[in-house]
Legacy VTK file of the C-alpha trace (Angstrom):
# vtk DataFile Version 3.0
C-alpha trace
ASCII
DATASET POLYDATA
POINTS 417 float
-0.049 -0.267 -0.230
1.296 3.310 -0.962
4.362 2.241 -2.660
4.367 4.686 -4.516
5.079 7.302 -1.439
8.383 8.730 -0.790
9.519 7.404 2.772
9.323 11.410 4.205
5.660 10.959 2.780
5.261 8.212 4.931
6.749 9.538 8.147
4.053 12.375 7.528
1.419 10.048 7.256
2.564 8.433 10.767
2.625 11.661 12.371
-0.910 12.626 11.230
-2.368 9.731 12.150
-0.888 10.085 15.723
-1.919 13.713 16.061
-5.419 12.536 14.683
-6.023 10.212 17.594
-4.565 12.896 19.582
-7.105 15.419 18.579
-9.627 13.051 18.201
-9.849 13.073 22.052
-9.370 16.351 22.845
-11.673 17.466 20.589
-14.783 15.637 22.419
-13.297 16.142 25.819
-12.028 19.535 25.787
-15.707 21.278 26.276
-16.777 18.614 28.535
-13.588 19.365 30.623
-14.165 23.006 30.743
-18.158 22.617 31.932
-17.047 20.098 34.259
-14.655 22.626 35.629
-17.464 24.955 36.155
-17.633 27.318 33.106
-20.393 28.658 31.788
-21.255 28.218 28.131
-20.380 32.015 27.615
-16.645 31.112 28.437
-16.384 27.562 26.824
-16.679 29.777 23.596
-14.852 32.158 24.416
-11.872 29.610 25.081
-12.816 27.865 21.774
-12.278 30.701 20.087
-8.694 31.806 21.682
-7.860 28.077 20.693
-8.668 28.717 17.114
-7.080 32.076 16.955
-4.138 30.674 18.248
-4.258 28.094 15.960
-4.412 30.862 13.020
-1.305 32.676 14.417
0.514 29.361 14.319
-0.823 28.851 10.897
0.564 32.291 9.666
3.996 32.037 11.005
4.612 28.821 9.251
3.237 29.346 6.075
5.584 32.772 5.430
8.434 31.362 7.096
8.659 27.981 7.238
10.354 27.514 3.455
12.989 29.834 4.912
13.309 28.777 8.176
13.222 24.856 7.426
10.008 22.970 7.316
11.801 20.098 9.242
12.243 22.420 11.827
9.133 24.113 11.600
7.294 20.869 12.334
9.547 19.938 15.363
8.793 23.688 16.579
5.252 23.380 16.378
5.227 19.867 17.804
7.051 21.078 20.928
4.383 23.735 21.593
1.702 20.869 21.428
3.973 19.022 24.608
3.935 22.232 26.477
0.433 22.971 26.068
-0.639 19.548 27.109
0.841 19.812 30.292
0.331 23.055 31.151
-3.149 22.728 30.107
-4.536 20.452 33.115
-2.469 22.145 35.650
-4.384 25.511 35.870
-7.689 26.563 36.863
-7.348 30.250 35.739
-9.550 31.276 32.546
-7.220 33.687 31.660
-4.182 31.017 31.611
-6.661 28.323 30.047
-7.155 30.786 27.189
-3.308 31.318 26.645
-2.189 27.864 27.195
-4.982 26.467 24.663
-3.881 29.119 22.030
-0.441 27.620 21.175
-1.159 23.729 22.446
-2.917 22.536 18.673
-6.047 21.417 20.098
-8.047 20.463 16.819
-11.700 21.446 18.222
-13.529 20.023 14.788
-12.556 16.129 15.328
-10.013 16.627 12.332
-6.308 17.486 12.491
-6.380 21.184 10.971
-3.178 22.689 13.266
-0.446 24.483 11.430
1.271 21.407 10.655
-1.208 20.001 8.591
-0.861 23.441 6.417
2.717 22.354 6.191
2.161 18.546 5.238
0.162 19.426 1.840
3.139 20.816 0.016
5.522 17.989 1.476
3.167 15.186 0.274
2.720 16.798 -3.100
6.182 16.225 -3.744
6.522 12.852 -2.042
4.404 11.205 -4.968
3.868 11.441 -8.440
1.202 13.963 -9.857
-0.978 11.455 -11.210
-1.176 10.361 -7.326
-1.888 13.266 -6.024
-5.572 13.193 -5.223
-5.432 9.793 -4.078
-2.692 10.713 -1.856
-4.887 13.452 -0.169
-7.769 11.114 -0.043
-5.664 8.119 2.308
-4.323 11.146 3.800
-7.336 12.368 5.063
-8.996 8.741 5.388
-5.946 7.613 7.867
-6.158 10.566 9.827
-9.889 10.876 10.221
-9.911 6.833 11.015
-7.353 7.688 13.737
-9.699 10.602 15.011
-12.350 7.926 15.210
-10.098 5.620 17.602
-9.303 8.981 19.611
-12.822 9.678 19.975
-13.857 6.501 21.420
-10.852 7.034 23.764
-12.559 9.663 25.137
-14.773 7.472 27.080
-11.930 6.342 29.032
-12.554 8.737 31.954
-16.075 7.061 32.579
-14.196 3.387 32.150
-11.935 4.349 35.047
-14.195 5.706 37.185
-16.453 2.741 36.833
-13.653 0.428 37.658
-11.739 2.262 39.731
-13.753 4.990 41.424
-10.948 7.580 40.117
-12.833 10.956 39.586
-13.705 11.802 36.206
-12.209 15.348 36.562
-8.913 13.721 37.286
-8.869 11.091 34.642
-9.758 14.356 32.175
-6.629 15.850 33.452
-4.606 12.826 32.569
-5.900 12.833 29.217
-4.003 16.135 28.578
-0.502 14.450 29.595
-1.199 11.576 27.133
-2.220 14.414 24.199
1.466 15.943 25.467
2.976 12.448 25.326
1.631 11.965 21.503
3.335 15.350 20.813
6.557 13.886 22.076
6.650 10.686 20.176
5.618 13.075 17.091
8.587 15.190 17.569
10.908 12.233 17.577
9.371 11.070 13.920
9.962 14.476 12.878
13.580 14.626 13.411
13.966 11.604 10.870
12.590 13.530 8.344
15.297 14.312 5.240
16.138 17.195 3.586
14.035 16.159 0.674
10.935 17.881 2.361
12.512 21.448 2.308
10.812 23.555 -0.357
14.374 24.187 -2.318
15.841 20.960 -3.073
18.692 22.873 -5.155
21.572 24.556 -3.751
20.029 28.119 -4.107
18.121 28.848 -0.398
15.009 30.251 0.084
15.181 33.447 2.217
12.423 35.511 3.826
8.716 35.516 3.585
7.107 33.034 1.109
4.500 34.709 -0.572
2.236 34.000 -4.006
2.994 36.087 -6.615
2.137 33.882 -9.859
-1.023 32.527 -7.922
-2.256 35.375 -5.794
-5.479 35.672 -7.049
-6.648 32.225 -6.930
-5.125 31.586 -3.582
-6.782 34.808 -2.166
-10.110 33.789 -3.254
-9.987 30.213 -1.962
-8.773 32.005 1.201
-11.454 33.936 1.564
-14.225 31.558 0.409
-12.618 29.001 3.110
-12.925 31.776 5.874
-16.547 31.832 4.967
-16.967 28.119 5.057
-15.107 27.842 8.222
-16.853 30.486 9.846
-20.228 28.515 9.110
-18.370 25.229 10.492
-17.143 27.350 13.589
-21.153 26.666 14.525
-20.562 23.103 14.610
-17.730 21.879 15.523
-16.989 18.498 17.070
-16.255 19.982 20.117
-19.529 22.201 20.094
-21.601 19.234 18.919
-20.436 17.427 22.050
-21.440 20.073 23.887
-24.531 20.522 22.340
-25.901 16.670 22.668
-24.822 17.163 26.202
-27.129 20.172 26.876
-29.693 19.072 24.354
-30.377 15.566 25.002
-28.578 15.006 28.298
-26.188 12.134 26.180
-23.540 10.313 28.425
-19.805 10.522 27.504
-19.618 6.824 26.459
-22.597 7.623 24.219
-20.986 10.579 22.627
-17.920 8.518 22.387
-19.549 5.590 20.393
-21.244 8.687 17.887
-18.008 10.239 17.135
-16.032 7.451 16.651
-18.724 6.079 14.156
-18.908 9.688 12.498
-15.139 9.865 12.150
-15.143 6.112 10.459
-17.530 7.320 7.934
-16.180 10.560 7.107
-12.875 8.755 6.658
-13.882 6.201 4.262
-15.799 9.042 2.085
-12.392 10.551 1.668
-11.402 7.558 -0.604
-15.115 7.462 -2.309
-13.849 11.194 -3.103
-11.544 10.144 -5.605
-13.458 7.928 -7.637
-16.301 11.049 -8.050
-13.731 13.194 -8.798
-12.347 10.923 -11.583
-16.100 10.884 -13.310
-17.069 14.529 -12.614
-14.023 16.605 -11.736
-12.259 18.009 -8.164
-14.636 21.210 -8.205
-18.033 19.350 -8.805
-16.947 17.076 -6.221
-16.553 19.938 -3.776
-19.591 21.705 -4.258
-22.368 18.548 -4.956
-21.136 16.523 -2.045
-20.705 19.387 0.613
-24.493 20.796 0.147
-26.299 17.617 0.883
-23.889 17.377 4.003
-24.627 20.863 5.219
-28.714 20.434 4.845
-28.402 17.281 6.973
-27.263 19.626 9.809
-30.776 21.230 9.645
-32.215 17.711 10.507
-29.764 17.386 13.570
-30.630 20.974 14.683
-34.749 20.403 14.371
-34.808 16.694 15.863
-36.952 15.865 18.701
-35.226 12.810 19.731
-31.499 12.028 20.031
-31.171 9.152 18.089
-32.997 10.849 15.043
-30.265 13.713 15.391
-27.526 11.016 15.574
-28.877 9.813 12.245
-28.936 12.747 10.460
-25.287 13.374 11.925
-23.877 10.097 10.602
-25.589 10.739 7.182
-24.090 14.001 7.084
-20.389 12.590 7.678
-20.966 9.972 4.678
-20.653 13.593 2.882
-18.876 15.638 4.649
-15.333 15.170 4.223
-15.505 14.339 0.509
-14.793 18.238 -0.114
-11.514 18.202 1.915
-8.826 15.768 -0.072
-10.475 17.244 -3.332
-9.977 20.744 -2.220
-6.117 20.036 -1.075
-5.582 18.441 -4.464
-7.005 21.162 -6.291
-5.287 23.802 -4.434
-1.638 22.213 -5.367
-2.485 21.712 -8.767
-3.626 25.070 -9.662
-0.586 26.845 -7.902
3.335 26.684 -8.973
5.313 24.128 -6.725
7.664 27.156 -5.499
4.632 28.647 -4.103
2.436 25.749 -2.761
3.680 26.130 0.821
2.313 29.544 0.747
-0.971 28.377 -0.720
-1.739 25.947 1.610
-0.813 28.292 4.554
-3.141 30.926 3.285
-5.898 28.703 2.538
-5.567 26.894 5.750
-5.177 30.380 7.411
-8.192 31.766 5.943
-10.211 28.310 7.186
-8.736 29.171 10.910
-9.530 32.843 10.786
-12.862 31.968 9.650
-13.624 30.061 12.687
-12.472 32.038 15.367
-15.404 33.872 16.209
-18.213 31.572 15.450
-17.619 29.103 18.830
-17.830 32.534 20.678
-21.112 33.674 18.931
-22.451 29.975 19.683
-21.675 29.888 23.112
-23.374 32.883 23.414
-26.650 31.704 21.625
-26.735 28.695 23.610
-26.029 30.643 26.832
-29.221 32.596 25.298
-31.425 29.349 25.155
-31.171 29.802 21.353
-29.760 26.353 21.591
-30.224 25.107 17.955
-29.495 28.356 16.202
-25.900 27.793 15.927
-26.431 25.036 13.942
-28.973 26.591 11.662
-26.746 29.601 11.101
-23.567 27.241 10.195
-25.684 25.318 7.927
-26.924 28.282 5.992
-23.643 29.752 5.444
-21.897 26.826 4.272
-24.318 26.265 1.322
-23.992 29.840 0.310
-19.987 29.028 0.171
-20.662 26.265 -1.987
-22.492 27.932 -4.488
-19.964 30.835 -4.149
-17.304 28.298 -5.258
-18.695 26.681 -7.927
-19.693 30.112 -9.387
-16.090 31.066 -9.228
-14.207 27.887 -9.993
-15.765 25.866 -12.395
-14.177 26.910 -15.522
-10.401 26.936 -13.617
-9.274 23.339 -13.872
-6.479 21.591 -12.893
-3.838 20.446 -15.623
-4.821 16.738 -15.390
-8.710 17.596 -15.959
-7.510 19.851 -19.268
-5.903 16.963 -20.492
-8.164 14.738 -20.215
-10.832 16.989 -21.617
-8.668 18.224 -24.645
-9.181 16.004 -27.664
-5.852 14.507 -28.978
-4.491 16.125 -32.180
-4.683 14.062 -35.432
-1.517 13.322 -36.343
-0.407 14.887 -40.206
-1.018 12.559 -43.189
2.373 11.454 -44.982
LINES 1 418
417 0 1 2 3 4 5 6 7 8 9 10 11 12 13 14 15 16 17 18 19 20 21 22 23 24 25 26 27 28 29 30 31 32 33 34 35 36 37 38 39 40 41 42 43 44 45 46 47 48 49 50 51 52 53 54 55 56 57 58 59 60 61 62 63 64 65 66 67 68 69 70 71 72 73 74 75 76 77 78 79 80 81 82 83 84 85 86 87 88 89 90 91 92 93 94 95 96 97 98 99 100 101 102 103 104 105 106 107 108 109 110 111 112 113 114 115 116 117 118 119 120 121 122 123 124 125 126 127 128 129 130 131 132 133 134 135 136 137 138 139 140 141 142 143 144 145 146 147 148 149 150 151 152 153 154 155 156 157 158 159 160 161 162 163 164 165 166 167 168 169 170 171 172 173 174 175 176 177 178 179 180 181 182 183 184 185 186 187 188 189 190 191 192 193 194 195 196 197 198 199 200 201 202 203 204 205 206 207 208 209 210 211 212 213 214 215 216 217 218 219 220 221 222 223 224 225 226 227 228 229 230 231 232 233 234 235 236 237 238 239 240 241 242 243 244 245 246 247 248 249 250 251 252 253 254 255 256 257 258 259 260 261 262 263 264 265 266 267 268 269 270 271 272 273 274 275 276 277 278 279 280 281 282 283 284 285 286 287 288 289 290 291 292 293 294 295 296 297 298 299 300 301 302 303 304 305 306 307 308 309 310 311 312 313 314 315 316 317 318 319 320 321 322 323 324 325 326 327 328 329 330 331 332 333 334 335 336 337 338 339 340 341 342 343 344 345 346 347 348 349 350 351 352 353 354 355 356 357 358 359 360 361 362 363 364 365 366 367 368 369 370 371 372 373 374 375 376 377 378 379 380 381 382 383 384 385 386 387 388 389 390 391 392 393 394 395 396 397 398 399 400 401 402 403 404 405 406 407 408 409 410 411 412 413 414 415 416
């Protein structure tokens, strides 16, 4: 499997697996831990917004300077921050300190790993495999990460197991889970040290200096980033961390039930990434992004208005069958339509746009929940994301990646002798 992938690419897949596992359980536990600590919905939303703001800052720095500083060193530095954050987060009850620590700890809130490392991995993976395998690679990348996140979500029920088996207070096990998160960070850091010089932006002797900025592709990168920010603003109202909190408040679901639900959700979304490859071969990357994403977002309305927990879960799982098909296709599309030397900047800026768009949404969602508008965030998020899909189709349906142009161009007839 993946025999066409370089050794560095395989190491990146391994680190993604480990980080996604850690993000999988943290994304379920974080909101519940804060509620268990005694923070009201408004403060929970504010802290989640701070986490997203920190991720945005990290991605900004990484995307602008990683090529000159070194991608390998950037990976290691970012990973070290997750270690420090995982250790310090459970050691304080101060809301201000929790916001500061959460801002650089690399916590993922959507159930998937979308930290700054993800922005650097995309250009590395693009040069770790043949161009013809690019979309397949991103599909495997997202599928494996999603499966690991699903196992992590299942692992989030561990505090309940420890409480029932040994009588250990759930809050104490919650804190221990953050130390596990830091331990995963240590393992990931050690793997990053084994990356070769081939992951760097400039394989030639000419060094990359200063800020990496998209010049040739700035128009398309700015459009993708702006629309990505809109998509993520809508997505910020339905992050996995918020959904776990929402199901607890709305239906009083137990942690064991939530762990099972989000394990299944991640499982379904992971395999949908592979299905996206086959759909994209038939209808194209942009069409796959849009026409699978719209039904996924409409299904969120079913979650919002369901009178029963089981029905809300059914709608959520149906949504996950489609919700991630746009991710590998979007990543592949971005890497295809920009020059190789601008891929780090393009991946960073599009990731940055998405992180920046998310920042304020959890705070607004928290305030709405605190004001008893419990399902309003899901309705707002769904509406915004459908509008995003329509705008993407309007802007990019005629801008095709090179391989689609080649397939659609008829071969020239050979001259008669």
